[in-house]
N, C-alpha and C positions, 0 to 999 in steps of 0.2 A: 896501217901501209893498204885503206886501200885507196886514199886520201891521192897517195903518191905515185899509184892507179891508174885512177884517174887524170889525175892531172897527164901522165905520162899518152897518158891515148888522145886526152886534146891537144896534146904541139902535133899528134901526129895525124888527125883528125880532128881540125879544131871547129867544123862543120857538125858532130856527131852532135848529136841532140841526146838521144842517151845517154850519155857519159857526163857532159855535164846535167842533165837530171840526175843521177846516182851523184858525184862532186856533192853534189847542192845535199840532198839527200846524207851524206858522210858528213857533212858541217854541220849540219843543220844537226846534226847523232852530236856533235865534237863539241855544240853548241853559239858557232861561230855565227848567229842567223843570217848581219850582213850581205856575209860571202858565200851565204847561200842560194840566196834572195834572190842577186846576180848570176847566180848561174841557173835558178830558175827562170829568169825574164830570157837570161839565153835560152834554153830549152824551146819557151813561148818563139820566140823570137827563129826557131830554125822549125820548130813545128806547132803551128801555131792550133792544132786541128785537135793538140793533145789534152784530157783531161786528165791527165795525171802531171801533165808536168805543169795547167793552171793550181790544181786542186795542191800540188806542196809546195806553190808562189801559198795561197789562198792563206796554206793555215801556217804556213814559218810570217806573214803578214798580221795569221793573228796573234799569232806568241808573240807579236811587237804593240800588239798596243793597235795595232792601224784600221781599226775596223771597218772603216769605207770601203777602206783599197782591198780587205777583205771578204768584205761582201760583193762586189762589181766578178772580182775570180768565184767566187762559188759559184758563182749566179751565171759564170764563163763553164764555169764545170757542168754543171747542169744542161747550162742547152747543147750541150756537143756532146753529153752524155749520161741521159736525164736519171739511169739508176745507180749513179755512183754511187758505191757506198760509204756513208758515213756527208755523205757533200753536205747533202739534205740539214741532217741533223748540226751540222756546224753552225752551215746557213744562219736556220734556224736562232745555235745557240749568237754568232756573233749579233746577229739582226737583235734578240732580247740585251745580250751585252749593250748594244750601241740608241735603247730606249726607243725599241719600236715593237711593241712587243705588239701593236694588230698587225703588224705586218709579217710577222713572228707565225702567228697566226691563222694567215691567209697562208702563210706559204706552205703551212702544212698539210693542204690539205688539197693541193696538187696532186 
């Protein structure tokens, strides 16, 4: 039901970044990660300063195993909002999974 609501909202206003993010979240929860990524990317395009949109994209990319890309977006989140909840934790997790353990230790001291 939420998906249909957000799709309807986007038909009325395709430039509504928050609706793209919310639709992405609903799709992500449903397991439709590729579709969620597309909406997160659109949300970032419309609102490039949104830490939440960057974080959601990072998490989706991380879930799919695209670690290099996820790391880039986790770092963008922290550049926008250094105290964003869980962003540093998941950045460090992605770095570790990507074989960058030394960098993980360096990042955790920031």
